[in-house]
N, C-alpha and C positions, 0 to 999 in steps of 0.2 A: 880696682874693681869697685871700691866704695863709691867712687865718682860715677862709674857706669850704672850702678844700682840707683844712685840718686837721680840720674838722668831718666832712668826707666820710669820712676814715679810720675814724671811729667805726663805720661800717657794715660794715667788712671782716669777713667770715665770718658776717654776720648778716642780709643782705638779698638774697641770691641768689634767683632769677636776675636780680634788678634791679641796676642800677648803684648804687654808693655815692656819694651826692651831698651837698654842703654848700651852704648858702645863708646870706648875711648881708645885712641890710637897713640902709641908712645914710641918716639924714636930719639935715641941719644939722650934719654932722661927727661925729655920734654913732651908735653901733650901737643900733637900736631893735628889732631882731628877728634871731634866728638859728635855724637848723634843720638837721637832717640826716635822711637816709632812715632810717625807723624799722624795727624788726625785721620780717622777712618782706617788706620793700619798701614798706610802706604805714604811715602817710601819707608823701608825698614831702617832700623838704627844703623846697621852696618853700612848701608848705601849712603846714608847721610854723613856718617863719619868719614868714609872714603872720599866723598865729594869735597869735604872741607880739607882733608889732608892732601889731596892731589898727589904729586910725585913723591911727597915726603912719606907716603905709606910704604914705599918699596923698602924692604928689609926691616920694617917696624914690627912692634908687638901690639896685638889687638886684644883688648879686654872687653868681653861681651857678657851680659848677664844671663843670656839664654843661648843654647846651641843655635848657630846660624842655620837658616832653612836651606834645604838641599833639593827642593822640588820647584817645578815651574807652576806658577799660579798667575796672578795678575802681573807679576814682575818676575824676572829671571832669579835663580837661586842666589842667595847671599854668598854661599860657598864659592860659586863661580866668580863673583865680583872680588872676593878676597884673594882667590888664586890669581886672577888676572892682574890684580894690583901688586902682586909680588911680595906680600907680607911674609915675614919669617916665622912668626909664632902667633898662635891664638890661644888666649887664656879664657876658659868658659866656666861660668858658675855652675849651671845645671843643664842636664839634657832636656831637650824639648820632647815631651811624650806624645806629641801629635804623631799618629801612625805614618804620616808622610815624611817625617824627619826621624825622630827616635834613634839617634846614633848614626844615621846616614851622613849627617853633616860632618861629624867628627871623622868618619871613615874617608870621606871625600877629601878633606883637608890633609889628612895623613898620607893618603895616596899621592897627593901632589907634592909631598916632601915638606909640608909645613909642620912644625912642631906644635903639638896640642897638649894643653894642660887642662884638666877637668876637676872641678870641685872647689875652686876658690870662692869663699864667702857664699857657700851653697845655701846655708840657712837663711841668710838675708835675701838672697835672690828668690828663694822659694816663697818667702813671706810677701814679697812684692807682687809675685804672679800667682798668689794662692787662688784667686778667682778663676783665672785661666786654667790652672791645674785641676781645680775641683770640677770645672765644666767638662774637661776631658775624662776625668776619672769617674766621677759620680753623676754626670749630667745634672749638676746643680751649681748655681753661682755662689760666690762668697756672699753671705748674708750679714748685713750690719743692721742692728736694731738701734735706732736713735730715739731717746726719750727726753722730753723736757718736762720736769716735774718739780713739785715742792719737796722738802726734806722727807715728807712722809709718803712720797710716791704718787701724789695726786696730779691729774692733768686738767681738771676743771673743778669749780666749786659745785655745790649741790644744785645750783641753778644753771650750770653750764658755762659760766664765765671762765675763759681761758686765756684771754689776750691782755697783757702778756705775762706769763709766769716767769720767764727768764728775761734778762735785759738785752740791750742791743749788741753788746760784745758777744754774748753766747749765741745770739741769733745770727750774727755775721759768720761765726765759726760754723754754725749749722749750714749756712749757704755754701761755705767752702767744702763741707762734707758732701753736699749734693754734687758739686762740680767734679768730685773724685769718684763718682759712681756712675755706672751705665744707666741705671734705672732707679726710680723712686716709687714706692708702693704705699698706698693707703686703702682703707676700706671705704665702702660707700657711706657709712655713717659719718666718717670724718669729712668726706667730700660734701655731704649734704649740710653738715653743721657749720663748716668753716668756709666753704667755697674757695679752697686754696688754689694758688697758681702752680705751686710745686716747682718753680723755676729757681735758678741761681741768680740772685739779684745783686751780686757784688759787682762793682764797677769794672767793666772790661771782660767779665766772665759770663755774660748772658748767653753766648754761644755754647758754653759748657753745661747748659741745663740738661739734665738726664731725661730719658724716656719716662713719661708719667704713666703709671699703671694704677688702675682702680679696680678693686675687687667688687663687682656689681652683679651678683647672680641674676637679678631680675631687670637689669637695665633701667635703673631708676635715676641715673645721672641726668640732671636737667639740661636741655639743649642750650639754655642761656647761662650755664655755669661757666666759670673762668676756664676750666679745662677744655670744654667743648668749643667755646668761642675761639680759643687760641690753638686748637688742634692742628690747624694748617701750618702754623709756625713752629710749634714744638710737638714732637711726636707724643701721641697719647694713645694708650692701649687700654681697653676695657675688657676685663675677664668676666664673662658671663657663664651661667650654667648651661646645661644642654638645652637645645631647642629654644634659643632666645626669641622673643617676640619679633617677627619679621619686620613689622612697620617701625618699631623702635630701633631695630638694628640698622635699617636702611637710612633712617634720619641721622643717626650718629655717624654712620659711614659717609654720608653725604657731606658732613661737616669736617671730615678728615680723620675721624677716630677709627682705629683698628679694633674691631670687635673679635674677641677670641672666645669661642664656645668650648667649655671643658666639661667632662663628666662630673656629676655631683657625687659628693661623699655621703657619709652616713647622715649628716645634718642637712642634706639637700643643697649644699654649696660645694664648689671645688675645694679639695683639701689643700693644705699648705704644700705638701710634697708634690702634688700634681701641678700646682702653680709654679713652683720652683723649677721643676723639670721642663715645663713648657717654656719658661723664660730662657732657660739655658739652651734649649733647642733653637730658640730664635737669636742666639748669640750673646745673651747677657752674661757677663762674667762677674759683675759686682753690683749687688742689689742692696739698696738702702730702704729700710722700712721706717716710716714716720708715724704710723698710727692706724687706728686707735688701739684701745686696750684689747678688744676681741681679736684683731689681727695679730697683735703682738703675742698674745697668749697662744694662738694657733701655731705660730712659727716656733715659739719656745717649746711648746709641748711636743712638736714634731722633731725636736733636736736639730733644727736647721739654723739657729742663730750662732754664727761664728764670732761675731764681734758685737759688743754692747757699748754704745756711747751714751752716757747718762749725763744730761745737763741738769744740775740741781740748783734750784733757787733757795735762798735762806729764809723760807717761809713755811708755815704749816697750815693746812686747810682742815684736816681732820677726816674721820672715817666716813662722813657723808659726802665727801668729794669723790669724783670718779677716779678709779685707780688706773695708773699707766699701763699695767698688765692685768688682763682679766683673769677670771678663775682658771686654775690649773688642776684642781682636784688632787692636790698633793696631800696624802694622809700621813706620811712619815718623812722626817727630815732627810733620810737617806735617799729619797726619791726626788728631792728638789734639784732643779737645774743648777749646776755649779759653774762658776766662771773664775778666771784668774785675773787679778788686776794688772794691767800693763802700765798705767800711769794716771796721774791726777794733776790738774792744772787750774789756776784761777781764771775766771772769765768775767772781769768786772766784779760785781757783787756776787756772782754765781760761781759754781765750780763744775768742771767737766771731768768725769771719770771714764776711763776706757778699760774694758775687760775683754778677755778672749775665752772661748771655749777650750778646755784643756785638751 
């Protein structure tokens, strides 16, 4: 099962809105087939593993990180494929809470005389598919906030200089983080100040660039920005306020940008919860936030940040630099957002700390 869960991770950022699933087929003590969910979510992990196993699947044991699907969609049910292959036993980590499955896969396998074991490595399998599960349960993706700051939490000097706070090793790891998420989000302030591409620029992983999302209530994103110019090649969504300017909207859409108009919150802009819900409704299961301080503060204040990946450079700018997380209006320490450290690793001269919401 640990191998199956490891295979499932290969689908992160590449299979939404589907879950990332891994499957291993074992016969006579040897692995005879393995598979994971393929790009765009098809074929499924079980189908891939059965294809590789061939006739060796008959009488074998199947380990799969999520309950096999039991409904017809773009492909036949995985339960039907497992039954037809003649497997003897299926070991499943967790149930798929999708209303179209949710225990029906287990029932179909058992009805066909296949032994079923449920719950092996359930915690690890849940962690791998937390974004998918959150989308189904709460209509919200798994949200990761990534920051690259000095030791004192600053992202620019007082004059706005920010390139580069962290070194090339940390930046490469940041690009790898992009490849493992479905979408990356920044505010219009970051888009205007940095003109970022927001793609994954690691060799061979350009196709794993996430959907680029810009919070731009008044549609100020320039038509000559890197995001708009490349919108035809890399999916780009702009989240506007209600009733965006029709001419500006038409210009952006003509360039390939998807403009999403959302209701305004108390400050005249779509609030973080509304944005997260809209992205989940469009299939996003794993959302990476890269800036800036105002956007980071909005998602932290809304209690939406599930993971915090903090890249720290061994430098200090001081209080006149721009903070990585904006004002949160915390009056008492008991009201501060709390996180649990998952790990810490060196990245060249920098350090990367990973935290989770309790």
